[in-house]
MIVO-669713 format. One record per residue: chain; y, x, z of N, C-alpha, C, CB in turn. Coordinates in nm, 3 decimals, padded with zeros to 5 digits. Atoms other than C-alpha are relative to their C-alpha. Glycine has a CB too. Layout:
BEGIN
<atom 'A', <Y, X, Z>, <Y, X, Z>, <Y, X, Z>, <Y, X, Z>>
...
***
This chain:
BEGIN
<atom 'A', <-00.032, -00.141, 00.006>, <-02.294, -02.360, -01.728>, <00.001, 00.057, 00.143>, <00.136, 00.023, -00.070>>
<atom 'A', <00.008, -00.064, -00.130>, <-02.325, -02.109, -01.444>, <00.135, 00.049, 00.052>, <-00.095, 00.114, -00.005>>
<atom 'A', <-00.122, -00.051, -00.064>, <-02.072, -01.958, -01.206>, <00.060, 00.117, -00.076>, <-00.029, 00.043, 00.144>>
<atom 'A', <-00.050, -00.116, 00.075>, <-02.047, -01.638, -01.409>, <00.078, -00.044, -00.122>, <-00.117, 00.092, -00.042>>
<atom 'A', <-00.070, 00.051, 00.118>, <-01.955, -01.832, -01.722>, <00.136, -00.057, 00.038>, <-00.085, -00.107, -00.069>>
<atom 'A', <-00.125, 00.062, -00.043>, <-01.691, -02.032, -01.535>, <00.104, 00.104, 00.038>, <-00.026, -00.094, 00.118>>
<atom 'A', <-00.091, -00.106, -00.039>, <-01.539, -01.715, -01.391>, <00.057, 00.073, -00.121>, <-00.071, 00.099, 00.091>>
<atom 'A', <-00.043, -00.067, 00.123>, <-01.527, -01.544, -01.731>, <00.094, -00.089, -00.079>, <-00.121, 00.039, -00.086>>
<atom 'A', <-00.083, 00.095, 00.073>, <-01.385, -01.857, -01.893>, <00.139, -00.011, 00.064>, <-00.067, -00.138, -00.004>>
<atom 'A', <-00.128, 00.010, -00.068>, <-01.113, -01.885, -01.629>, <00.085, 00.124, -00.029>, <-00.022, -00.016, 00.152>>
<atom 'A', <-00.072, -00.124, 00.029>, <-01.018, -01.519, -01.682>, <00.055, 00.003, -00.141>, <-00.090, 00.120, 00.022>>
<atom 'A', <-00.045, 00.004, 00.140>, <-00.999, -01.564, -02.057>, <00.112, -00.102, -00.020>, <-00.118, -00.033, -00.093>>
<atom 'A', <-00.107, 00.101, 00.009>, <-00.793, -01.884, -02.023>, <00.131, 00.053, 00.056>, <-00.041, -00.128, 00.074>>
<atom 'A', <-00.120, -00.058, -00.060>, <-00.550, -01.703, -01.792>, <00.059, 00.108, -00.089>, <-00.031, 00.057, 00.139>>
<atom 'A', <-00.048, -00.105, 00.090>, <-00.527, -01.409, -02.034>, <00.072, -00.060, -00.120>, <-00.117, 00.088, -00.047>>
<atom 'A', <-00.063, 00.067, 00.114>, <-00.447, -01.643, -02.323>, <00.134, -00.059, 00.041>, <-00.092, -00.110, -00.057>>
<atom 'A', <-00.125, 00.058, -00.050>, <-00.184, -01.826, -02.117>, <00.104, 00.109, 00.019>, <-00.024, -00.076, 00.133>>
<atom 'A', <-00.093, -00.111, -00.023>, <-00.026, -01.494, -02.014>, <00.049, 00.058, -00.132>, <-00.068, 00.110, 00.084>>
<atom 'A', <-00.036, -00.056, 00.130>, <-00.032, -01.363, -02.373>, <00.101, -00.088, -00.073>, <-00.124, 00.018, -00.086>>
<atom 'A', <-00.094, 00.093, 00.063>, <00.155, -01.674, -02.485>, <00.130, -00.012, 00.077>, <-00.064, -00.138, -00.013>>
<atom 'A', <-00.124, 00.001, -00.077>, <00.424, -01.608, -02.224>, <00.002, -00.103, 00.111>, <00.114, -00.024, -00.090>>
<atom 'A', <00.007, 00.101, -00.105>, <00.307, -01.874, -01.982>, <-00.024, 00.061, 00.136>, <-00.110, -00.099, -00.031>>
<atom 'A', <00.021, -00.045, -00.137>, <00.289, -01.846, -01.608>, <-00.147, -00.017, 00.039>, <00.091, -00.077, 00.098>>
<atom 'A', <00.136, 00.005, -00.049>, <-00.046, -01.770, -01.454>, <00.006, -00.003, 00.152>, <-00.084, 00.123, -00.051>>
<atom 'A', <00.000, 00.011, -00.145>, <-00.113, -01.876, -01.097>, <-00.066, 00.122, 00.060>, <-00.071, -00.128, 00.047>>
<atom 'A', <00.053, -00.119, -00.066>, <-00.155, -01.561, -00.895>, <00.077, 00.023, 00.129>, <00.008, 00.125, -00.093>>
<atom 'A', <-00.065, -00.034, -00.126>, <-00.082, -01.445, -00.545>, <00.041, 00.146, -00.007>, <-00.092, -00.027, 00.122>>
<atom 'A', <-00.047, -00.138, -00.005>, <00.133, -01.137, -00.521>, <00.034, 00.032, 00.144>, <00.123, 00.021, -00.093>>
<atom 'A', <-00.030, -00.045, -00.134>, <00.158, -00.943, -00.200>, <00.103, 00.111, -00.008>, <-00.128, 00.048, 00.073>>
<atom 'A', <-00.108, -00.098, 00.000>, <00.482, -00.756, -00.147>, <00.000, 00.071, 00.134>, <00.137, -00.067, -00.028>>
<atom 'A', <-00.004, -00.078, -00.123>, <00.467, -00.477, 00.108>, <00.146, 00.015, 00.043>, <-00.067, 00.140, -00.020>>
<atom 'A', <-00.136, -00.010, -00.052>, <00.775, -00.482, 00.328>, <00.040, 00.143, 00.027>, <00.013, -00.082, 00.125>>
<atom 'A', <-00.049, -00.135, -00.030>, <00.992, -00.185, 00.412>, <-00.055, 00.047, 00.135>, <00.154, 00.003, 00.001>>
<atom 'A', <00.049, -00.059, -00.124>, <00.875, 00.052, 00.685>, <00.100, 00.106, 00.044>, <-00.143, 00.061, -00.018>>
<atom 'A', <-00.084, -00.106, -00.056>, <01.098, 00.261, 00.912>, <-00.094, 00.115, 00.034>, <00.082, -00.051, 00.128>>
<atom 'A', <00.098, -00.108, -00.012>, <00.899, 00.580, 00.868>, <00.026, 00.085, 00.125>, <00.003, 00.088, -00.126>>
<atom 'A', <-00.031, -00.081, -00.119>, <01.080, 00.777, 01.140>, <-00.043, -00.073, 00.127>, <00.151, 00.034, 00.005>>
<atom 'A', <00.038, 00.080, -00.117>, <01.028, 00.497, 01.391>, <-00.152, -00.005, 00.015>, <00.058, -00.143, -00.011>>
<atom 'A', <00.146, 00.002, -00.002>, <00.661, 00.471, 01.297>, <-00.054, 00.134, 00.049>, <-00.056, -00.033, -00.141>>
<atom 'A', <00.047, -00.133, -00.037>, <00.612, 00.846, 01.328>, <00.024, 00.027, 00.149>, <00.070, 00.107, -00.085>>
<atom 'A', <-00.031, -00.018, -00.143>, <00.786, 00.855, 01.668>, <-00.093, -00.084, 00.088>, <00.146, -00.037, 00.028>>
<atom 'A', <00.089, 00.088, -00.076>, <00.577, 00.560, 01.788>, <-00.139, 00.061, 00.014>, <-00.010, -00.136, -00.068>>
<atom 'A', <00.131, -00.064, -00.003>, <00.264, 00.758, 01.702>, <00.004, 00.135, 00.073>, <-00.050, 00.019, -00.141>>
<atom 'A', <-00.013, -00.126, -00.073>, <00.401, 01.065, 01.881>, <-00.034, 00.122, -00.083>, <-00.087, -00.002, 00.122>>
<atom 'A', <00.033, -00.110, 00.091>, <00.365, 01.291, 01.578>, <00.125, 00.069, -00.052>, <-00.084, -00.052, -00.116>>
<atom 'A', <-00.107, -00.072, 00.067>, <00.587, 01.562, 01.436>, <-00.006, -00.036, -00.148>, <-00.011, 00.155, 00.021>>
<atom 'A', <00.003, 00.025, 00.144>, <00.681, 01.539, 01.070>, <-00.120, 00.070, -00.065>, <00.131, 00.046, -00.066>>
<atom 'A', <00.110, -00.076, 00.057>, <00.426, 01.807, 00.991>, <-00.135, -00.066, 00.031>, <00.001, 00.144, 00.053>>
<atom 'A', <00.126, 00.066, -00.039>, <00.149, 01.628, 01.185>, <-00.020, -00.131, -00.076>, <-00.001, -00.026, 00.151>>
<atom 'A', <00.008, 00.128, 00.069>, <00.227, 01.287, 01.031>, <-00.036, 00.023, -00.147>, <00.134, -00.078, 00.012>>
<atom 'A', <00.023, -00.028, 00.142>, <00.238, 01.432, 00.679>, <-00.144, 00.046, -00.022>, <00.099, 00.106, -00.051>>
<atom 'A', <00.136, -00.053, 00.017>, <-00.089, 01.622, 00.724>, <-00.105, -00.107, 00.027>, <-00.022, 00.119, 00.093>>
<atom 'A', <00.100, 00.100, -00.038>, <-00.272, 01.335, 00.893>, <-00.018, -00.106, -00.107>, <00.039, -00.066, 00.132>>
<atom 'A', <00.008, 00.112, 00.094>, <-00.185, 01.076, 00.628>, <00.014, 00.040, -00.148>, <00.106, -00.100, 00.034>>
<atom 'A', <00.003, -00.046, 00.139>, <-00.162, 01.293, 00.314>, <00.132, -00.004, -00.075>, <-00.096, -00.079, -00.073>>
<atom 'A', <-00.131, -00.005, 00.064>, <00.212, 01.297, 00.247>, <00.051, 00.143, 00.004>, <00.101, -00.097, 00.069>>
<atom 'A', <-00.064, -00.131, -00.012>, <00.417, 01.606, 00.173>, <00.110, -00.011, 00.105>, <00.057, 00.049, -00.138>>
<atom 'A', <-00.105, -00.002, -00.102>, <00.657, 01.707, 00.449>, <00.135, -00.028, -00.065>, <00.003, 00.135, 00.076>>
<atom 'A', <-00.128, 00.020, 00.070>, <00.941, 01.713, 00.196>, <00.022, -00.148, -00.030>, <00.003, 00.081, -00.131>>
<atom 'A', <-00.011, 00.143, 00.029>, <00.871, 01.353, 00.090>, <00.030, -00.077, 00.127>, <-00.128, -00.053, -00.065>>
<atom 'A', <-00.022, 00.066, -00.129>, <00.853, 01.242, 00.452>, <00.144, 00.018, 00.047>, <-00.097, 00.056, 00.106>>
<atom 'A', <-00.139, -00.026, -00.040>, <01.188, 01.406, 00.525>, <00.098, -00.083, -00.082>, <00.034, 00.149, -00.015>>
<atom 'A', <-00.087, 00.083, 00.086>, <01.349, 01.230, 00.228>, <-00.001, -00.145, 00.046>, <-00.045, 00.008, -00.148>>
<atom 'A', <00.010, 00.139, -00.047>, <01.218, 00.895, 00.353>, <00.076, -00.018, 00.130>, <-00.148, -00.041, 00.018>>
<atom 'A', <-00.064, 00.014, -00.131>, <01.341, 00.957, 00.705>, <00.151, 00.014, -00.008>, <-00.056, 00.104, 00.096>>
<atom 'A', <-00.145, -00.014, 00.017>, <01.686, 01.068, 00.590>, <00.060, -00.116, -00.077>, <00.033, 00.130, -00.071>>
<atom 'A', <-00.050, 00.111, 00.080>, <01.712, 00.768, 00.362>, <00.041, 00.040, -00.140>, <00.116, -00.064, 00.068>>
<atom 'A', <-00.030, -00.046, 00.137>, <01.752, 00.979, 00.046>, <-00.085, -00.076, -00.102>, <-00.023, 00.152, -00.014>>
<atom 'A', <00.095, 00.073, 00.085>, <01.451, 00.800, -00.098>, <-00.071, -00.104, 00.085>, <-00.102, 00.098, -00.066>>
<atom 'A', <00.079, 00.102, -00.068>, <01.239, 00.500, -00.011>, <-00.141, 00.003, -00.055>, <00.063, -00.141, -00.016>>
<atom 'A', <00.136, 00.007, 00.051>, <00.864, 00.478, -00.030>, <-00.018, -00.125, -00.086>, <-00.101, 00.000, 00.117>>
<atom 'A', <00.027, 00.114, 00.085>, <00.741, 00.253, -00.307>, <-00.144, 00.007, -00.050>, <00.099, -00.006, -00.120>>
<atom 'A', <00.134, 00.005, 00.055>, <00.418, 00.148, -00.471>, <-00.107, 00.021, 00.106>, <-00.014, 00.102, -00.108>>
<atom 'A', <00.112, -00.021, -00.092>, <00.096, 00.266, -00.308>, <00.041, 00.064, 00.132>, <-00.104, 00.086, -00.066>>
<atom 'A', <-00.045, -00.064, -00.125>, <00.281, 00.483, -00.053>, <00.057, -00.104, 00.095>, <00.106, 00.110, -00.029>>
<atom 'A', <-00.059, 00.105, -00.084>, <00.473, 00.180, 00.072>, <-00.109, -00.090, 00.059>, <00.100, -00.086, -00.083>>
<atom 'A', <00.110, 00.081, -00.049>, <00.155, -00.023, 00.100>, <-00.076, 00.075, 00.109>, <-00.096, -00.039, -00.115>>
<atom 'A', <00.072, -00.081, -00.097>, <-00.022, 00.261, 00.281>, <00.077, 00.011, 00.132>, <-00.027, 00.141, -00.057>>
<atom 'A', <-00.082, -00.006, -00.122>, <00.268, 00.297, 00.527>, <-00.003, -00.132, 00.076>, <00.145, 00.037, -00.034>>
<atom 'A', <00.012, 00.130, -00.065>, <00.248, -00.076, 00.598>, <-00.133, -00.012, 00.074>, <00.014, -00.114, -00.102>>
<atom 'A', <00.130, 00.005, -00.065>, <-00.122, -00.043, 00.676>, <00.000, 00.091, 00.124>, <-00.112, 00.044, -00.099>>
<atom 'A', <-00.011, -00.091, -00.114>, <-00.054, 00.258, 00.901>, <00.079, -00.067, 00.111>, <00.066, 00.134, -00.041>>
<atom 'A', <-00.087, 00.066, -00.099>, <00.221, 00.060, 01.075>, <-00.075, -00.109, 00.074>, <00.123, -00.060, -00.069>>
<atom 'A', <00.071, 00.112, -00.062>, <-00.011, -00.235, 01.142>, <-00.120, 00.043, 00.084>, <-00.046, -00.096, -00.107>>
<atom 'A', <00.119, -00.042, -00.075>, <-00.321, -00.046, 01.255>, <-00.025, 00.149, -00.021>, <-00.124, -00.082, -00.044>>
<atom 'A', <00.013, -00.144, 00.023>, <-00.278, 00.331, 01.272>, <-00.136, 00.056, 00.042>, <00.108, 00.073, 00.075>>
<atom 'A', <00.130, -00.051, -00.046>, <-00.602, 00.384, 01.465>, <-00.109, -00.026, -00.104>, <-00.039, -00.065, 00.134>>
<atom 'A', <00.100, 00.031, 00.103>, <-00.808, 00.212, 01.197>, <00.015, 00.094, -00.120>, <00.014, -00.147, -00.045>>
<atom 'A', <-00.023, -00.090, 00.113>, <-00.646, 00.425, 00.927>, <-00.050, 00.140, 00.034>, <00.150, 00.004, -00.038>>
<atom 'A', <00.044, -00.133, -00.040>, <-00.706, 00.746, 01.123>, <-00.153, 00.008, 00.005>, <00.060, 00.036, 00.136>>
<atom 'A', <00.147, 00.004, -00.005>, <-01.069, 00.646, 01.183>, <-00.058, 00.003, -00.141>, <-00.049, -00.126, 00.077>>
<atom 'A', <00.048, 00.005, 00.139>, <-01.119, 00.565, 00.813>, <00.017, 00.135, -00.068>, <00.074, -00.108, -00.078>>
<atom 'A', <-00.023, -00.130, 00.061>, <-00.967, 00.897, 00.708>, <-00.094, 00.106, 00.057>, <00.146, 00.043, 00.020>>
<atom 'A', <00.096, -00.094, -00.060>, <-01.188, 01.087, 00.953>, <-00.138, -00.019, -00.061>, <-00.007, -00.019, 00.154>>
<atom 'A', <00.132, 00.029, 00.058>, <-01.496, 00.914, 00.810>, <-00.010, 00.052, -00.142>, <-00.028, -00.151, 00.003>>
<atom 'A', <-00.001, -00.042, 00.139>, <-01.392, 01.009, 00.457>, <-00.005, 00.152, -00.013>, <00.122, -00.054, -00.071>>
<atom 'A', <-00.005, -00.147, 00.007>, <-01.357, 01.378, 00.545>, <-00.137, 00.063, 00.012>, <00.090, 00.055, 00.110>>
***
């Protein structure tokens, strides 16, 4: 059998195992917390500039910085990427515009 068959078979076997309540070997990546205010200050941006540059609302950014709310899901992942390589993110966003 070919590679495609083996890949499909593996996926189906994992789906059956999961459906039966069994554990499926998978790697999960958990994005860590980000100090948004510290990140923004490090980049030398105002709240308005940071929000506009990366696509967040200013209100949401303020909530994160005050600690009223915490970023989660895709926003948390995106903030982690910005934290690790802000120049690459800015370059990618410029290319997409």
